[in-house]
mmCIF file of the N, C-alpha and C atoms, coordinates in Angstrom:
data_MODEL
# 
_entry.id   MODEL 
# 
loop_
_atom_site.group_PDB 
_atom_site.id 
_atom_site.type_symbol 
_atom_site.label_atom_id 
_atom_site.label_alt_id 
_atom_site.label_comp_id 
_atom_site.label_asym_id 
_atom_site.label_entity_id 
_atom_site.label_seq_id 
_atom_site.pdbx_PDB_ins_code 
_atom_site.Cartn_x 
_atom_site.Cartn_y 
_atom_site.Cartn_z 
_atom_site.occupancy 
_atom_site.B_iso_or_equiv 
_atom_site.pdbx_formal_charge 
_atom_site.auth_seq_id 
_atom_site.auth_comp_id 
_atom_site.auth_asym_id 
_atom_site.auth_atom_id 
_atom_site.pdbx_PDB_model_num 
ATOM 1   N N  . MET A 1 1  ? 0.826   11.271  -25.853 1.00 0.00 ? 1  MET A N  1 
ATOM 2   C CA . MET A 1 1  ? 0.818   12.245  -24.762 1.00 0.00 ? 1  MET A CA 1 
ATOM 3   C C  . MET A 1 1  ? -0.298  11.939  -23.766 1.00 0.00 ? 1  MET A C  1 
ATOM 4   N N  . GLU A 1 2  ? -1.506  11.697  -24.274 1.00 0.00 ? 2  GLU A N  1 
ATOM 5   C CA . GLU A 1 2  ? -2.643  11.447  -23.393 1.00 0.00 ? 2  GLU A CA 1 
ATOM 6   C C  . GLU A 1 2  ? -2.414  10.211  -22.536 1.00 0.00 ? 2  GLU A C  1 
ATOM 7   N N  . GLU A 1 3  ? -1.867  9.135   -23.117 1.00 0.00 ? 3  GLU A N  1 
ATOM 8   C CA . GLU A 1 3  ? -1.600  7.923   -22.352 1.00 0.00 ? 3  GLU A CA 1 
ATOM 9   C C  . GLU A 1 3  ? -0.549  8.181   -21.285 1.00 0.00 ? 3  GLU A C  1 
ATOM 10  N N  . SER A 1 4  ? 0.443   9.002   -21.601 1.00 0.00 ? 4  SER A N  1 
ATOM 11  C CA . SER A 1 4  ? 1.486   9.353   -20.640 1.00 0.00 ? 4  SER A CA 1 
ATOM 12  C C  . SER A 1 4  ? 0.886   10.092  -19.448 1.00 0.00 ? 4  SER A C  1 
ATOM 13  N N  . VAL A 1 5  ? -0.026  11.000  -19.699 1.00 0.00 ? 5  VAL A N  1 
ATOM 14  C CA . VAL A 1 5  ? -0.694  11.750  -18.626 1.00 0.00 ? 5  VAL A CA 1 
ATOM 15  C C  . VAL A 1 5  ? -1.545  10.810  -17.792 1.00 0.00 ? 5  VAL A C  1 
ATOM 16  N N  . ARG A 1 6  ? -2.274  9.893   -18.451 1.00 0.00 ? 6  ARG A N  1 
ATOM 17  C CA . ARG A 1 6  ? -3.116  8.933   -17.743 1.00 0.00 ? 6  ARG A CA 1 
ATOM 18  C C  . ARG A 1 6  ? -2.260  8.021   -16.863 1.00 0.00 ? 6  ARG A C  1 
ATOM 19  N N  . ARG A 1 7  ? -1.133  7.535   -17.404 1.00 0.00 ? 7  ARG A N  1 
ATOM 20  C CA . ARG A 1 7  ? -0.237  6.671   -16.640 1.00 0.00 ? 7  ARG A CA 1 
ATOM 21  C C  . ARG A 1 7  ? 0.315   7.422   -15.438 1.00 0.00 ? 7  ARG A C  1 
ATOM 22  N N  . SER A 1 8  ? 0.708   8.669   -15.651 1.00 0.00 ? 8  SER A N  1 
ATOM 23  C CA . SER A 1 8  ? 1.250   9.485   -14.567 1.00 0.00 ? 8  SER A CA 1 
ATOM 24  C C  . SER A 1 8  ? 0.204   9.696   -13.476 1.00 0.00 ? 8  SER A C  1 
ATOM 25  N N  . SER A 1 9  ? -1.027  9.927   -13.879 1.00 0.00 ? 9  SER A N  1 
ATOM 26  C CA . SER A 1 9  ? -2.108  10.128  -12.916 1.00 0.00 ? 9  SER A CA 1 
ATOM 27  C C  . SER A 1 9  ? -2.352  8.856   -12.115 1.00 0.00 ? 9  SER A C  1 
ATOM 28  N N  . THR A 1 10 ? -2.353  7.717   -12.782 1.00 0.00 ? 10 THR A N  1 
ATOM 29  C CA . THR A 1 10 ? -2.546  6.438   -12.091 1.00 0.00 ? 10 THR A CA 1 
ATOM 30  C C  . THR A 1 10 ? -1.403  6.167   -11.125 1.00 0.00 ? 10 THR A C  1 
ATOM 31  N N  . GLU A 1 11 ? -0.186  6.462   -11.523 1.00 0.00 ? 11 GLU A N  1 
ATOM 32  C CA . GLU A 1 11 ? 0.966   6.272   -10.645 1.00 0.00 ? 11 GLU A CA 1 
ATOM 33  C C  . GLU A 1 11 ? 0.843   7.133   -9.396  1.00 0.00 ? 11 GLU A C  1 
ATOM 34  N N  . ARG A 1 12 ? 0.397   8.370   -9.568  1.00 0.00 ? 12 ARG A N  1 
ATOM 35  C CA . ARG A 1 12 ? 0.198   9.250   -8.413  1.00 0.00 ? 12 ARG A CA 1 
ATOM 36  C C  . ARG A 1 12 ? -0.864  8.676   -7.478  1.00 0.00 ? 12 ARG A C  1 
ATOM 37  N N  . GLU A 1 13 ? -1.939  8.173   -8.048  1.00 0.00 ? 13 GLU A N  1 
ATOM 38  C CA . GLU A 1 13 ? -3.009  7.595   -7.241  1.00 0.00 ? 13 GLU A CA 1 
ATOM 39  C C  . GLU A 1 13 ? -2.534  6.339   -6.513  1.00 0.00 ? 13 GLU A C  1 
ATOM 40  N N  . GLU A 1 14 ? -1.743  5.509   -7.191  1.00 0.00 ? 14 GLU A N  1 
ATOM 41  C CA . GLU A 1 14 ? -1.179  4.323   -6.547  1.00 0.00 ? 14 GLU A CA 1 
ATOM 42  C C  . GLU A 1 14 ? -0.258  4.731   -5.402  1.00 0.00 ? 14 GLU A C  1 
ATOM 43  N N  . ASN A 1 15 ? 0.581   5.737   -5.646  1.00 0.00 ? 15 ASN A N  1 
ATOM 44  C CA . ASN A 1 15 ? 1.494   6.218   -4.606  1.00 0.00 ? 15 ASN A CA 1 
ATOM 45  C C  . ASN A 1 15 ? 0.722   6.755   -3.413  1.00 0.00 ? 15 ASN A C  1 
ATOM 46  N N  . LEU A 1 16 ? -0.350  7.462   -3.668  1.00 0.00 ? 16 LEU A N  1 
ATOM 47  C CA . LEU A 1 16 ? -1.174  7.996   -2.582  1.00 0.00 ? 16 LEU A CA 1 
ATOM 48  C C  . LEU A 1 16 ? -1.774  6.862   -1.752  1.00 0.00 ? 16 LEU A C  1 
ATOM 49  N N  . LEU A 1 17 ? -2.245  5.817   -2.410  1.00 0.00 ? 17 LEU A N  1 
ATOM 50  C CA . LEU A 1 17 ? -2.799  4.675   -1.681  1.00 0.00 ? 17 LEU A CA 1 
ATOM 51  C C  . LEU A 1 17 ? -1.721  4.018   -0.819  1.00 0.00 ? 17 LEU A C  1 
ATOM 52  N N  . VAL A 1 18 ? -0.513  3.895   -1.349  1.00 0.00 ? 18 VAL A N  1 
ATOM 53  C CA . VAL A 1 18 ? 0.597   3.318   -0.578  1.00 0.00 ? 18 VAL A CA 1 
ATOM 54  C C  . VAL A 1 18 ? 0.885   4.182   0.648   1.00 0.00 ? 18 VAL A C  1 
ATOM 55  N N  . VAL A 1 19 ? 0.944   5.495   0.468   1.00 0.00 ? 19 VAL A N  1 
ATOM 56  C CA . VAL A 1 19 ? 1.237   6.399   1.584   1.00 0.00 ? 19 VAL A CA 1 
ATOM 57  C C  . VAL A 1 19 ? 0.163   6.282   2.664   1.00 0.00 ? 19 VAL A C  1 
ATOM 58  N N  . VAL A 1 20 ? -1.079  6.288   2.262   1.00 0.00 ? 20 VAL A N  1 
ATOM 59  C CA . VAL A 1 20 ? -2.173  6.189   3.231   1.00 0.00 ? 20 VAL A CA 1 
ATOM 60  C C  . VAL A 1 20 ? -2.128  4.836   3.943   1.00 0.00 ? 20 VAL A C  1 
ATOM 61  N N  . ALA A 1 21 ? -1.822  3.773   3.211   1.00 0.00 ? 21 ALA A N  1 
ATOM 62  C CA . ALA A 1 21 ? -1.723  2.447   3.826   1.00 0.00 ? 21 ALA A CA 1 
ATOM 63  C C  . ALA A 1 21 ? -0.585  2.399   4.838   1.00 0.00 ? 21 ALA A C  1 
ATOM 64  N N  . VAL A 1 22 ? 0.554   2.999   4.491   1.00 0.00 ? 22 VAL A N  1 
ATOM 65  C CA . VAL A 1 22 ? 1.693   3.043   5.421   1.00 0.00 ? 22 VAL A CA 1 
ATOM 66  C C  . VAL A 1 22 ? 1.301   3.798   6.685   1.00 0.00 ? 22 VAL A C  1 
ATOM 67  N N  . GLU A 1 23 ? 0.679   4.942   6.525   1.00 0.00 ? 23 GLU A N  1 
ATOM 68  C CA . GLU A 1 23 ? 0.279   5.749   7.683   1.00 0.00 ? 23 GLU A CA 1 
ATOM 69  C C  . GLU A 1 23 ? -0.724  5.014   8.570   1.00 0.00 ? 23 GLU A C  1 
ATOM 70  N N  . GLU A 1 24 ? -1.707  4.385   7.943   1.00 0.00 ? 24 GLU A N  1 
ATOM 71  C CA . GLU A 1 24 ? -2.734  3.691   8.730   1.00 0.00 ? 24 GLU A CA 1 
ATOM 72  C C  . GLU A 1 24 ? -2.162  2.450   9.401   1.00 0.00 ? 24 GLU A C  1 
ATOM 73  N N  . TYR A 1 25 ? -1.305  1.704   8.720   1.00 0.00 ? 25 TYR A N  1 
ATOM 74  C CA . TYR A 1 25 ? -0.666  0.546   9.327   1.00 0.00 ? 25 TYR A CA 1 
ATOM 75  C C  . TYR A 1 25 ? 0.177   0.991   10.520  1.00 0.00 ? 25 TYR A C  1 
ATOM 76  N N  . SER A 1 26 ? 0.910   2.069   10.349  1.00 0.00 ? 26 SER A N  1 
ATOM 77  C CA . SER A 1 26 ? 1.745   2.614   11.430  1.00 0.00 ? 26 SER A CA 1 
ATOM 78  C C  . SER A 1 26 ? 0.901   2.951   12.646  1.00 0.00 ? 26 SER A C  1 
ATOM 79  N N  . ARG A 1 27 ? -0.208  3.639   12.401  1.00 0.00 ? 27 ARG A N  1 
ATOM 80  C CA . ARG A 1 27 ? -1.094  4.036   13.493  1.00 0.00 ? 27 ARG A CA 1 
ATOM 81  C C  . ARG A 1 27 ? -1.671  2.809   14.190  1.00 0.00 ? 27 ARG A C  1 
ATOM 82  N N  . ARG A 1 28 ? -2.138  1.855   13.406  1.00 0.00 ? 28 ARG A N  1 
ATOM 83  C CA . ARG A 1 28 ? -2.779  0.666   13.955  1.00 0.00 ? 28 ARG A CA 1 
ATOM 84  C C  . ARG A 1 28 ? -1.816  -0.190  14.786  1.00 0.00 ? 28 ARG A C  1 
ATOM 85  N N  . HIS A 1 29 ? -0.546  -0.224  14.374  1.00 0.00 ? 29 HIS A N  1 
ATOM 86  C CA . HIS A 1 29 ? 0.427   -1.094  15.045  1.00 0.00 ? 29 HIS A CA 1 
ATOM 87  C C  . HIS A 1 29 ? 1.386   -0.353  15.976  1.00 0.00 ? 29 HIS A C  1 
ATOM 88  N N  . GLY A 1 30 ? 1.206   0.956   16.100  1.00 0.00 ? 30 GLY A N  1 
ATOM 89  C CA . GLY A 1 30 ? 2.009   1.736   17.027  1.00 0.00 ? 30 GLY A CA 1 
ATOM 90  C C  . GLY A 1 30 ? 3.489   1.773   16.686  1.00 0.00 ? 30 GLY A C  1 
ATOM 91  N N  . ILE A 1 31 ? 3.793   1.791   15.390  1.00 0.00 ? 31 ILE A N  1 
ATOM 92  C CA . ILE A 1 31 ? 5.183   1.901   14.946  1.00 0.00 ? 31 ILE A CA 1 
ATOM 93  C C  . ILE A 1 31 ? 5.307   3.115   14.032  1.00 0.00 ? 31 ILE A C  1 
ATOM 94  N N  . SER A 1 32 ? 6.521   3.526   13.778  1.00 0.00 ? 32 SER A N  1 
ATOM 95  C CA . SER A 1 32 ? 6.721   4.715   12.944  1.00 0.00 ? 32 SER A CA 1 
ATOM 96  C C  . SER A 1 32 ? 6.435   4.406   11.476  1.00 0.00 ? 32 SER A C  1 
ATOM 97  N N  . ALA A 1 33 ? 6.140   5.447   10.732  1.00 0.00 ? 33 ALA A N  1 
ATOM 98  C CA . ALA A 1 33 ? 5.935   5.299   9.290   1.00 0.00 ? 33 ALA A CA 1 
ATOM 99  C C  . ALA A 1 33 ? 7.220   4.800   8.633   1.00 0.00 ? 33 ALA A C  1 
ATOM 100 N N  . HIS A 1 34 ? 8.361   5.234   9.147   1.00 0.00 ? 34 HIS A N  1 
ATOM 101 C CA . HIS A 1 34 ? 9.651   4.791   8.610   1.00 0.00 ? 34 HIS A CA 1 
ATOM 102 C C  . HIS A 1 34 ? 9.809   3.275   8.784   1.00 0.00 ? 34 HIS A C  1 
ATOM 103 N N  . GLU A 1 35 ? 9.447   2.760   9.964   1.00 0.00 ? 35 GLU A N  1 
ATOM 104 C CA . GLU A 1 35 ? 9.511   1.315   10.209  1.00 0.00 ? 35 GLU A CA 1 
ATOM 105 C C  . GLU A 1 35 ? 8.547   0.560   9.297   1.00 0.00 ? 35 GLU A C  1 
ATOM 106 N N  . THR A 1 36 ? 7.352   1.105   9.147   1.00 0.00 ? 36 THR A N  1 
ATOM 107 C CA . THR A 1 36 ? 6.346   0.474   8.294   1.00 0.00 ? 36 THR A CA 1 
ATOM 108 C C  . THR A 1 36 ? 6.815   0.452   6.847   1.00 0.00 ? 36 THR A C  1 
ATOM 109 N N  . LEU A 1 37 ? 7.361   1.548   6.383   1.00 0.00 ? 37 LEU A N  1 
ATOM 110 C CA . LEU A 1 37 ? 7.853   1.604   5.011   1.00 0.00 ? 37 LEU A CA 1 
ATOM 111 C C  . LEU A 1 37 ? 8.928   0.546   4.785   1.00 0.00 ? 37 LEU A C  1 
ATOM 112 N N  . GLY A 1 38 ? 9.837   0.396   5.733   1.00 0.00 ? 38 GLY A N  1 
ATOM 113 C CA . GLY A 1 38 ? 10.870  -0.629  5.629   1.00 0.00 ? 38 GLY A CA 1 
ATOM 114 C C  . GLY A 1 38 ? 10.275  -2.028  5.558   1.00 0.00 ? 38 GLY A C  1 
ATOM 115 N N  . LEU A 1 39 ? 9.270   -2.283  6.386   1.00 0.00 ? 39 LEU A N  1 
ATOM 116 C CA . LEU A 1 39 ? 8.580   -3.572  6.400   1.00 0.00 ? 39 LEU A CA 1 
ATOM 117 C C  . LEU A 1 39 ? 7.878   -3.817  5.061   1.00 0.00 ? 39 LEU A C  1 
ATOM 118 N N  . PHE A 1 40 ? 7.182   -2.806  4.574   1.00 0.00 ? 40 PHE A N  1 
ATOM 119 C CA . PHE A 1 40 ? 6.465   -2.930  3.305   1.00 0.00 ? 40 PHE A CA 1 
ATOM 120 C C  . PHE A 1 40 ? 7.439   -3.158  2.152   1.00 0.00 ? 40 PHE A C  1 
ATOM 121 N N  . LEU A 1 41 ? 8.563   -2.484  2.166   1.00 0.00 ? 41 LEU A N  1 
ATOM 122 C CA . LEU A 1 41 ? 9.556   -2.678  1.103   1.00 0.00 ? 41 LEU A CA 1 
ATOM 123 C C  . LEU A 1 41 ? 10.176  -4.070  1.186   1.00 0.00 ? 41 LEU A C  1 
ATOM 124 N N  . LYS A 1 42 ? 10.541  -4.475  2.379   1.00 0.00 ? 42 LYS A N  1 
ATOM 125 C CA . LYS A 1 42 ? 11.218  -5.763  2.579   1.00 0.00 ? 42 LYS A CA 1 
ATOM 126 C C  . LYS A 1 42 ? 10.366  -6.939  2.115   1.00 0.00 ? 42 LYS A C  1 
ATOM 127 N N  . PHE A 1 43 ? 9.065   -6.856  2.343   1.00 0.00 ? 43 PHE A N  1 
ATOM 128 C CA . PHE A 1 43 ? 8.190   -7.986  2.040   1.00 0.00 ? 43 PHE A CA 1 
ATOM 129 C C  . PHE A 1 43 ? 7.318   -7.779  0.792   1.00 0.00 ? 43 PHE A C  1 
ATOM 130 N N  . GLY A 1 44 ? 7.646   -6.790  -0.020  1.00 0.00 ? 44 GLY A N  1 
ATOM 131 C CA . GLY A 1 44 ? 6.975   -6.615  -1.305  1.00 0.00 ? 44 GLY A CA 1 
ATOM 132 C C  . GLY A 1 44 ? 5.546   -6.113  -1.232  1.00 0.00 ? 44 GLY A C  1 
ATOM 133 N N  . ILE A 1 45 ? 5.181   -5.529  -0.105  1.00 0.00 ? 45 ILE A N  1 
ATOM 134 C CA . ILE A 1 45 ? 3.797   -5.082  0.064   1.00 0.00 ? 45 ILE A CA 1 
ATOM 135 C C  . ILE A 1 45 ? 3.484   -3.881  -0.825  1.00 0.00 ? 45 ILE A C  1 
ATOM 136 N N  . ILE A 1 46 ? 4.428   -2.998  -1.003  1.00 0.00 ? 46 ILE A N  1 
ATOM 137 C CA . ILE A 1 46 ? 4.184   -1.832  -1.858  1.00 0.00 ? 46 ILE A CA 1 
ATOM 138 C C  . ILE A 1 46 ? 3.881   -2.286  -3.277  1.00 0.00 ? 46 ILE A C  1 
ATOM 139 N N  . ASP A 1 47 ? 4.675   -3.204  -3.800  1.00 0.00 ? 47 ASP A N  1 
ATOM 140 C CA . ASP A 1 47 ? 4.417   -3.722  -5.146  1.00 0.00 ? 47 ASP A CA 1 
ATOM 141 C C  . ASP A 1 47 ? 3.065   -4.421  -5.209  1.00 0.00 ? 47 ASP A C  1 
ATOM 142 N N  . SER A 1 48 ? 2.724   -5.153  -4.155  1.00 0.00 ? 48 SER A N  1 
ATOM 143 C CA . SER A 1 48 ? 1.435   -5.859  -4.123  1.00 0.00 ? 48 SER A CA 1 
ATOM 144 C C  . SER A 1 48 ? 0.267   -4.872  -4.107  1.00 0.00 ? 48 SER A C  1 
ATOM 145 N N  . ILE A 1 49 ? 0.394   -3.801  -3.341  1.00 0.00 ? 49 ILE A N  1 
ATOM 146 C CA . ILE A 1 49 ? -0.662  -2.781  -3.315  1.00 0.00 ? 49 ILE A CA 1 
ATOM 147 C C  . ILE A 1 49 ? -0.811  -2.164  -4.698  1.00 0.00 ? 49 ILE A C  1 
ATOM 148 N N  . ARG A 1 50 ? 0.301   -1.850  -5.339  1.00 0.00 ? 50 ARG A N  1 
ATOM 149 C CA . ARG A 1 50 ? 0.234   -1.272  -6.694  1.00 0.00 ? 50 ARG A CA 1 
ATOM 150 C C  . ARG A 1 50 ? -0.392  -2.252  -7.684  1.00 0.00 ? 50 ARG A C  1 
ATOM 151 N N  . GLN A 1 51 ? -0.034  -3.529  -7.583  1.00 0.00 ? 51 GLN A N  1 
ATOM 152 C CA . GLN A 1 51 ? -0.587  -4.530  -8.504  1.00 0.00 ? 51 GLN A CA 1 
ATOM 153 C C  . GLN A 1 51 ? -2.086  -4.715  -8.303  1.00 0.00 ? 51 GLN A C  1 
ATOM 154 N N  . CYS A 1 52 ? -2.546  -4.545  -7.082  1.00 0.00 ? 52 CYS A N  1 
ATOM 155 C CA . CYS A 1 52 ? -3.970  -4.729  -6.769  1.00 0.00 ? 52 CYS A CA 1 
ATOM 156 C C  . CYS A 1 52 ? -4.714  -3.403  -6.644  1.00 0.00 ? 52 CYS A C  1 
ATOM 157 N N  . TYR A 1 53 ? -4.135  -2.354  -7.165  1.00 0.00 ? 53 TYR A N  1 
ATOM 158 C CA . TYR A 1 53 ? -4.698  -1.011  -7.021  1.00 0.00 ? 53 TYR A CA 1 
ATOM 159 C C  . TYR A 1 53 ? -6.152  -0.938  -7.487  1.00 0.00 ? 53 TYR A C  1 
ATOM 160 N N  . GLU A 1 54 ? -6.441  -1.534  -8.636  1.00 0.00 ? 54 GLU A N  1 
ATOM 161 C CA . GLU A 1 54 ? -7.792  -1.417  -9.207  1.00 0.00 ? 54 GLU A CA 1 
ATOM 162 C C  . GLU A 1 54 ? -8.869  -1.903  -8.235  1.00 0.00 ? 54 GLU A C  1 
ATOM 163 N N  . THR A 1 55 ? -8.556  -2.918  -7.459  1.00 0.00 ? 55 THR A N  1 
ATOM 164 C CA . THR A 1 55 ? -9.508  -3.410  -6.459  1.00 0.00 ? 55 THR A CA 1 
ATOM 165 C C  . THR A 1 55 ? -9.394  -2.629  -5.160  1.00 0.00 ? 55 THR A C  1 
ATOM 166 N N  . LEU A 1 56 ? -8.171  -2.440  -4.678  1.00 0.00 ? 56 LEU A N  1 
ATOM 167 C CA . LEU A 1 56 ? -7.971  -1.822  -3.367  1.00 0.00 ? 56 LEU A CA 1 
ATOM 168 C C  . LEU A 1 56 ? -8.462  -0.380  -3.290  1.00 0.00 ? 56 LEU A C  1 
ATOM 169 N N  . HIS A 1 57 ? -8.348  0.368   -4.379  1.00 0.00 ? 57 HIS A N  1 
ATOM 170 C CA . HIS A 1 57 ? -8.751  1.772   -4.289  1.00 0.00 ? 57 HIS A CA 1 
ATOM 171 C C  . HIS A 1 57 ? -10.259 1.945   -4.171  1.00 0.00 ? 57 HIS A C  1 
ATOM 172 N N  . THR A 1 58 ? -11.002 0.870   -4.422  1.00 0.00 ? 58 THR A N  1 
ATOM 173 C CA . THR A 1 58 ? -12.458 0.950   -4.272  1.00 0.00 ? 58 THR A CA 1 
ATOM 174 C C  . THR A 1 58 ? -12.902 0.546   -2.860  1.00 0.00 ? 58 THR A C  1 
ATOM 175 N N  . GLN A 1 59 ? -11.956 0.073   -2.063  1.00 0.00 ? 59 GLN A N  1 
ATOM 176 C CA . GLN A 1 59 ? -12.238 -0.410  -0.718  1.00 0.00 ? 59 GLN A CA 1 
ATOM 177 C C  . GLN A 1 59 ? -11.925 0.679   0.316   1.00 0.00 ? 59 GLN A C  1 
ATOM 178 N N  . ASP A 1 60 ? -12.373 0.443   1.510   1.00 0.00 ? 60 ASP A N  1 
ATOM 179 C CA . ASP A 1 60 ? -12.002 1.283   2.641   1.00 0.00 ? 60 ASP A CA 1 
ATOM 180 C C  . ASP A 1 60 ? -10.515 1.073   2.918   1.00 0.00 ? 60 ASP A C  1 
ATOM 181 N N  . ILE A 1 61 ? -9.833  2.080   3.437   1.00 0.00 ? 61 ILE A N  1 
ATOM 182 C CA . ILE A 1 61 ? -8.397  1.962   3.698   1.00 0.00 ? 61 ILE A CA 1 
ATOM 183 C C  . ILE A 1 61 ? -8.096  0.811   4.654   1.00 0.00 ? 61 ILE A C  1 
ATOM 184 N N  . TYR A 1 62 ? -9.024  0.487   5.523   1.00 0.00 ? 62 TYR A N  1 
ATOM 185 C CA . TYR A 1 62 ? -8.811  -0.623  6.452   1.00 0.00 ? 62 TYR A CA 1 
ATOM 186 C C  . TYR A 1 62 ? -8.645  -1.951  5.710   1.00 0.00 ? 62 TYR A C  1 
ATOM 187 N N  . GLU A 1 63 ? -9.322  -2.086  4.577   1.00 0.00 ? 63 GLU A N  1 
ATOM 188 C CA . GLU A 1 63 ? -9.164  -3.287  3.747   1.00 0.00 ? 63 GLU A CA 1 
ATOM 189 C C  . GLU A 1 63 ? -7.752  -3.363  3.188   1.00 0.00 ? 63 GLU A C  1 
ATOM 190 N N  . CYS A 1 64 ? -7.202  -2.236  2.817   1.00 0.00 ? 64 CYS A N  1 
ATOM 191 C CA . CYS A 1 64 ? -5.841  -2.194  2.296   1.00 0.00 ? 64 CYS A CA 1 
ATOM 192 C C  . CYS A 1 64 ? -4.842  -2.585  3.380   1.00 0.00 ? 64 CYS A C  1 
ATOM 193 N N  . VAL A 1 65 ? -5.064  -2.112  4.587   1.00 0.00 ? 65 VAL A N  1 
ATOM 194 C CA . VAL A 1 65 ? -4.182  -2.468  5.710   1.00 0.00 ? 65 VAL A CA 1 
ATOM 195 C C  . VAL A 1 65 ? -4.322  -3.961  6.015   1.00 0.00 ? 65 VAL A C  1 
ATOM 196 N N  . GLU A 1 66 ? -5.539  -4.474  5.985   1.00 0.00 ? 66 GLU A N  1 
ATOM 197 C CA . GLU A 1 66 ? -5.725  -5.906  6.215   1.00 0.00 ? 66 GLU A CA 1 
ATOM 198 C C  . GLU A 1 66 ? -5.060  -6.732  5.116   1.00 0.00 ? 66 GLU A C  1 
ATOM 199 N N  . PHE A 1 67 ? -5.061  -6.230  3.905   1.00 0.00 ? 67 PHE A N  1 
ATOM 200 C CA . PHE A 1 67 ? -4.360  -6.866  2.790   1.00 0.00 ? 67 PHE A CA 1 
ATOM 201 C C  . PHE A 1 67 ? -2.868  -6.977  3.135   1.00 0.00 ? 67 PHE A C  1 
ATOM 202 N N  . ALA A 1 68 ? -2.284  -5.895  3.624   1.00 0.00 ? 68 ALA A N  1 
ATOM 203 C CA . ALA A 1 68 ? -0.869  -5.899  4.025   1.00 0.00 ? 68 ALA A CA 1 
ATOM 204 C C  . ALA A 1 68 ? -0.639  -6.863  5.180   1.00 0.00 ? 68 ALA A C  1 
ATOM 205 N N  . GLU A 1 69 ? -1.533  -6.844  6.151   1.00 0.00 ? 69 GLU A N  1 
ATOM 206 C CA . GLU A 1 69 ? -1.405  -7.748  7.300   1.00 0.00 ? 69 GLU A CA 1 
ATOM 207 C C  . GLU A 1 69 ? -1.469  -9.211  6.864   1.00 0.00 ? 69 GLU A C  1 
ATOM 208 N N  . ASP A 1 70 ? -2.337  -9.516  5.923   1.00 0.00 ? 70 ASP A N  1 
ATOM 209 C CA . ASP A 1 70 ? -2.453  -10.883 5.414   1.00 0.00 ? 70 ASP A CA 1 
ATOM 210 C C  . ASP A 1 70 ? -1.157  -11.331 4.726   1.00 0.00 ? 70 ASP A C  1 
ATOM 211 N N  . ILE A 1 71 ? -0.563  -10.441 3.959   1.00 0.00 ? 71 ILE A N  1 
ATOM 212 C CA . ILE A 1 71 ? 0.709   -10.764 3.305   1.00 0.00 ? 71 ILE A CA 1 
ATOM 213 C C  . ILE A 1 71 ? 1.761   -11.078 4.359   1.00 0.00 ? 71 ILE A C  1 
ATOM 214 N N  . LEU A 1 72 ? 1.833   -10.243 5.384   1.00 0.00 ? 72 LEU A N  1 
ATOM 215 C CA . LEU A 1 72 ? 2.833   -10.457 6.437   1.00 0.00 ? 72 LEU A CA 1 
ATOM 216 C C  . LEU A 1 72 ? 2.561   -11.762 7.200   1.00 0.00 ? 72 LEU A C  1 
ATOM 217 N N  . LYS A 1 73 ? 1.300   -12.082 7.445   1.00 0.00 ? 73 LYS A N  1 
ATOM 218 C CA . LYS A 1 73 ? 0.969   -13.332 8.132   1.00 0.00 ? 73 LYS A CA 1 
ATOM 219 C C  . LYS A 1 73 ? 1.427   -14.528 7.310   1.00 0.00 ? 73 LYS A C  1 
ATOM 220 N N  . ARG A 1 74 ? 1.169   -14.475 5.997   1.00 0.00 ? 74 ARG A N  1 
ATOM 221 C CA . ARG A 1 74 ? 1.581   -15.582 5.122   1.00 0.00 ? 74 ARG A CA 1 
ATOM 222 C C  . ARG A 1 74 ? 3.096   -15.741 5.084   1.00 0.00 ? 74 ARG A C  1 
ATOM 223 N N  . LYS A 1 75 ? 3.811   -14.656 5.357   1.00 0.00 ? 75 LYS A N  1 
ATOM 224 C CA . LYS A 1 75 ? 5.275   -14.701 5.373   1.00 0.00 ? 75 LYS A CA 1 
ATOM 225 C C  . LYS A 1 75 ? 5.813   -14.891 6.789   1.00 0.00 ? 75 LYS A C  1 
ATOM 226 N N  . ASN A 1 76 ? 4.906   -15.199 7.718   1.00 0.00 ? 76 ASN A N  1 
ATOM 227 C CA . ASN A 1 76 ? 5.262   -15.450 9.126   1.00 0.00 ? 76 ASN A CA 1 
ATOM 228 C C  . ASN A 1 76 ? 6.009   -14.294 9.780   1.00 0.00 ? 76 ASN A C  1 
ATOM 229 N N  . VAL A 1 77 ? 5.535   -13.082 9.510   1.00 0.00 ? 77 VAL A N  1 
ATOM 230 C CA . VAL A 1 77 ? 6.168   -11.894 10.114  1.00 0.00 ? 77 VAL A CA 1 
ATOM 231 C C  . VAL A 1 77 ? 5.318   -11.445 11.287  1.00 0.00 ? 77 VAL A C  1 
# 
């Protein structure tokens, strides 16, 4: 039970980081959150943010957005 609660809490925190990253990327690039979400899904950025959560959540949100931008640059987007 305790591990299930801990996992659920971590998932919520990961989801929150993804939401904040989507919002900040949208603001920075002047596109809608819906467009950003589609871009993040298409290029695996959401999964990458979740996989790197332990590091990214200790950084400023701008670092998380730059992480997403770097992924897109490497994919020539």
